[in-house]
GUMARKOL-750049 format. One record per residue (C-alpha): residue in three letters; y, z, x; residue number from 0. Coordinates in steps of 0.25 Angstrom, whole numbers, plus 5000, padded with zeros to 4 digits. Layout:
<"ALA" <Y Z X> NUM>
...
REM end
This chain:
<"MET" <5018 4935 4959> 0>
<"ALA" <5002 4933 4959> 1>
<"ASP" <4995 4935 4972> 2>
<"LYS" <4991 4923 4979> 3>
<"PRO" <4975 4921 4979> 4>
<"THR" <4968 4923 4992> 5>
<"LEU" <4959 4912 4996> 6>
<"PHE" <4946 4917 5003> 7>
<"SER" <4938 4907 5011> 8>
<"TYR" <4925 4908 5019> 9>
<"VAL" <4913 4900 5024> 10>
<"ILE" <4900 4900 5016> 11>
<"PRO" <4889 4899 5026> 12>
<"HIS" <4879 4895 5015> 13>
<"ASP" <4882 4892 5001> 14>
<"GLY" <4870 4896 4992> 15>
<"GLY" <4878 4897 4979> 16>
<"SER" <4877 4912 4978> 17>
<"ALA" <4890 4916 4985> 18>
<"PRO" <4897 4910 4979> 19>
<"ASN" <4889 4908 4966> 20>
<"PRO" <4896 4897 4958> 21>
<"TYR" <4886 4896 4946> 22>
<"HIS" <4886 4900 4931> 23>
<"GLY" <4901 4896 4930> 24>
<"ILE" <4907 4906 4939> 25>
<"CYS" <4908 4907 4955> 26>
<"THR" <4905 4921 4961> 27>
<"LEU" <4906 4927 4974> 28>
<"VAL" <4897 4940 4974> 29>
<"ILE" <4889 4940 4987> 30>
<"CYS" <4894 4938 5001> 31>
<"LYS" <4909 4938 5006> 32>
<"PRO" <4911 4952 5003> 33>
<"VAL" <4925 4953 5008> 34>
<"ILE" <4929 4941 4999> 35>
<"ARG" <4923 4948 4987> 36>
<"ARG" <4930 4961 4989> 37>
<"THR" <4944 4955 4992> 38>
<"ALA" <4945 4943 4984> 39>
<"LYS" <4953 4944 4971> 40>
<"VAL" <4953 4936 4958> 41>
<"LYS" <4961 4923 4960> 42>
<"ASP" <4957 4923 4975> 43>
<"TRP" <4950 4911 4980> 44>
<"VAL" <4937 4911 4988> 45>
<"VAL" <4932 4898 4995> 46>
<"GLY" <4919 4896 5002> 47>
<"LEU" <4919 4886 5013> 48>
<"GLY" <4907 4878 5019> 49>
<"SER" <4900 4881 5032> 50>
<"LYS" <4897 4872 5043> 51>
<"ASN" <4883 4878 5042> 52>
<"SER" <4882 4874 5027> 53>
<"PRO" <4868 4869 5023> 54>
<"ILE" <4874 4856 5019> 55>
<"GLY" <4881 4854 5032> 56>
<"ASP" <4894 4858 5039> 57>
<"ILE" <4904 4860 5027> 58>
<"SER" <4914 4869 5034> 59>
<"GLY" <4928 4867 5028> 60>
<"GLN" <4922 4864 5014> 61>
<"VAL" <4924 4872 5002> 62>
<"VAL" <4910 4877 4996> 63>
<"TYR" <4917 4884 4985> 64>
<"ALA" <4930 4891 4980> 65>
<"MET" <4933 4901 4969> 66>
<"ARG" <4945 4907 4963> 67>
<"ILE" <4941 4922 4959> 68>
<"THR" <4942 4924 4945> 69>
<"ASN" <4935 4937 4944> 70>
<"LYS" <4931 4948 4953> 71>
<"MET" <4921 4960 4950> 72>
<"SER" <4912 4970 4956> 73>
<"MET" <4898 4966 4960> 74>
<"LYS" <4893 4976 4950> 75>
<"GLN" <4902 4970 4939> 76>
<"TYR" <4897 4956 4944> 77>
<"ASP" <4883 4960 4941> 78>
<"THR" <4886 4964 4927> 79>
<"PHE" <4895 4952 4925> 80>
<"CYS" <4883 4943 4929> 81>
<"ASN" <4873 4950 4920> 82>
<"ILE" <4882 4948 4908> 83>
<"ASN" <4889 4935 4911> 84>
<"TYR" <4882 4927 4922> 85>
<"PRO" <4868 4930 4924> 86>
<"GLY" <4865 4917 4932> 87>
<"LYS" <4873 4925 4943> 88>
<"ILE" <4861 4934 4944> 89>
<"PRO" <4852 4929 4954> 90>
<"ASP" <4838 4925 4950> 91>
<"TRP" <4832 4921 4964> 92>
<"ASP" <4819 4916 4958> 93>
<"SER" <4826 4905 4949> 94>
<"GLY" <4825 4890 4953> 95>
<"ASP" <4840 4889 4948> 96>
<"TYR" <4848 4892 4961> 97>
<"THR" <4860 4896 4953> 98>
<"LYS" <4852 4908 4948> 99>
<"ARG" <4846 4911 4961> 100>
<"ILE" <4859 4912 4969> 101>
<"GLY" <4865 4921 4958> 102>
<"ASP" <4875 4931 4965> 103>
<"CYS" <4874 4942 4956> 104>
<"ILE" <4865 4948 4966> 105>
<"TYR" <4868 4963 4964> 106>
<"ASP" <4862 4971 4952> 107>
<"PHE" <4871 4983 4948> 108>
<"SER" <4863 4986 4935> 109>
<"ASP" <4856 4999 4940> 110>
<"PRO" <4865 5010 4934> 111>
<"ASP" <4859 5020 4942> 112>
<"THR" <4865 5015 4955> 113>
<"SER" <4878 5008 4960> 114>
<"ASN" <4869 5000 4970> 115>
<"PRO" <4865 4986 4965> 116>
<"LYS" <4852 4980 4967> 117>
<"ILE" <4851 4966 4973> 118>
<"ARG" <4845 4955 4965> 119>
<"LYS" <4836 4944 4972> 120>
<"ALA" <4846 4934 4977> 121>
<"VAL" <4852 4927 4989> 122>
<"HIS" <4856 4940 4995> 123>
<"THR" <4847 4952 4999> 124>
<"GLU" <4849 4967 5000> 125>
<"GLU" <4855 4965 5014> 126>
<"ASN" <4867 4958 5008> 127>
<"MET" <4870 4969 4998> 128>
<"LYS" <4879 4977 5007> 129>
<"THR" <4888 4965 5010> 130>
<"ASP" <4887 4959 4995> 131>
<"LEU" <4891 4972 4989> 132>
<"GLY" <4901 4975 4999> 133>
<"GLY" <4909 4963 4993> 134>
<"GLN" <4910 4972 4980> 135>
<"CYS" <4915 4960 4971> 136>
<"ALA" <4910 4948 4965> 137>
<"LEU" <4920 4936 4964> 138>
<"LEU" <4920 4927 4952> 139>
<"SER" <4926 4914 4949> 140>
<"THR" <4927 4904 4938> 141>
<"ASP" <4936 4896 4946> 142>
<"PHE" <4928 4890 4957> 143>
<"TYR" <4923 4878 4965> 144>
<"TYR" <4909 4878 4971> 145>
<"PHE" <4906 4866 4979> 146>
<"GLY" <4893 4871 4987> 147>
<"ASN" <4886 4859 4993> 148>
<"ASN" <4898 4850 4990> 149>
<"PRO" <4909 4857 4998> 150>
<"LYS" <4924 4852 4998> 151>
<"PRO" <4931 4850 5011> 152>
<"LEU" <4944 4857 5012> 153>
<"PRO" <4956 4849 5015> 154>
<"ASN" <4963 4851 5029> 155>
<"ASN" <4974 4860 5024> 156>
<"LEU" <4963 4870 5018> 157>
<"LYS" <4955 4871 5031> 158>
<"GLY" <4962 4884 5035> 159>
<"ILE" <4954 4892 5025> 160>
<"ILE" <4941 4889 5032> 161>
<"LYS" <4935 4901 5038> 162>
<"GLN" <4927 4900 5050> 163>
<"GLY" <4915 4909 5051> 164>
<"GLN" <4913 4921 5043> 165>
<"SER" <4922 4930 5035> 166>
<"HIS" <4933 4923 5026> 167>
<"ARG" <4947 4919 5026> 168>
<"SER" <4957 4924 5014> 169>
<"THR" <4972 4928 5017> 170>
<"SER" <4972 4918 5028> 171>
<"ASN" <4970 4907 5018> 172>
<"ASP" <4983 4910 5011> 173>
<"GLU" <4990 4898 5015> 174>
<"TYR" <4979 4889 5010> 175>
<"ALA" <4976 4895 4996> 176>
<"ASN" <4985 4887 4988> 177>
<"ASP" <4981 4874 4994> 178>
<"PHE" <4966 4878 4993> 179>
<"ILE" <4967 4881 4978> 180>
<"GLU" <4974 4868 4976> 181>
<"TRP" <4963 4860 4984> 182>
<"ILE" <4952 4867 4977> 183>
<"ARG" <4958 4865 4963> 184>
<"LYS" <4956 4850 4965> 185>
<"ARG" <4941 4852 4966> 186>
<"LYS" <4931 4853 4955> 187>
<"LYS" <4928 4868 4950> 188>
<"GLY" <4915 4874 4948> 189>
<"ILE" <4902 4870 4955> 190>
<"ASN" <4902 4857 4963> 191>
<"GLY" <4890 4858 4972> 192>
<"ASP" <4877 4866 4974> 193>
<"PRO" <4875 4878 4984> 194>
<"GLN" <4873 4872 4998> 195>
<"MET" <4860 4881 4999> 196>
<"LYS" <4854 4877 4986> 197>
<"LYS" <4841 4872 4992> 198>
<"GLU" <4840 4885 5000> 199>
<"ILE" <4842 4893 4987> 200>
<"LEU" <4832 4886 4979> 201>
<"SER" <4822 4887 4991> 202>
<"LYS" <4824 4902 4991> 203>
<"LYS" <4827 4901 5006> 204>
<"TYR" <4841 4906 5004> 205>
<"ASP" <4842 4920 5002> 206>
<"VAL" <4838 4928 5015> 207>
<"LYS" <4845 4918 5025> 208>
<"CYS" <4858 4917 5017> 209>
<"SER" <4858 4932 5012> 210>
<"GLN" <4858 4935 5027> 211>
<"SER" <4869 4926 5031> 212>
<"ASP" <4876 4931 5019> 213>
<"LEU" <4875 4945 5024> 214>
<"LYS" <4880 4941 5038> 215>
<"GLU" <4892 4934 5032> 216>
<"ALA" <4896 4945 5023> 217>
<"GLU" <4895 4956 5035> 218>
<"ALA" <4904 4947 5043> 219>
<"ASP" <4913 4945 5031> 220>
<"GLU" <4915 4960 5030> 221>
<"THR" <4916 4962 5045> 222>
<"ILE" <4926 4950 5048> 223>
<"GLY" <4934 4952 5035> 224>
<"GLN" <4943 4942 5030> 225>
<"ASP" <4954 4933 5036> 226>
<"ASN" <4946 4933 5049> 227>
<"CYS" <4949 4918 5053> 228>
REM end
């Protein structure tokens, strides 16, 4: 009997289009959420829920994105994968195209003389390296729903997956997994909105503030762990 997929859920404090990165035909989670990236498996689901402090208003209890993991690899493998297959995921912070600016292939493993990657200019800075690399893995999905600034409210029977505060829920979502999958399958796949922080991204006011916030979130994720509800 096949293992039942786990449904991971957490609150996204700010949706900038980098974590997750839904562009170029594949949704990826490569930075932030280190515990989820280490523990989630292929066929599991990851769901990002809106925050009451979102730049577009209080969207708590609404789905910003959902992805069924279709591939998982090390961050070093992801760097090679992007160089060959998805160069648009490699950040170009000086680009006027925000989909290129917020690329999540931040860590450059190309130097054969060291196992330590270099960090590309991107949404995160060197202070994020420990927690980002601590996630060890990149999660990839060709089966995803990204709503961004057009989030979808959860029906009442699924509000149990809402995680208040930091960290995330996983095995405690077991009773909701099948119903959530049935519900999300009625939505339109792919990209259905823009990142909530698109204006900040294009104005280049995004990096420092949000990298520091992401660092605090990742540190709390590691400290609190999963299923702390």
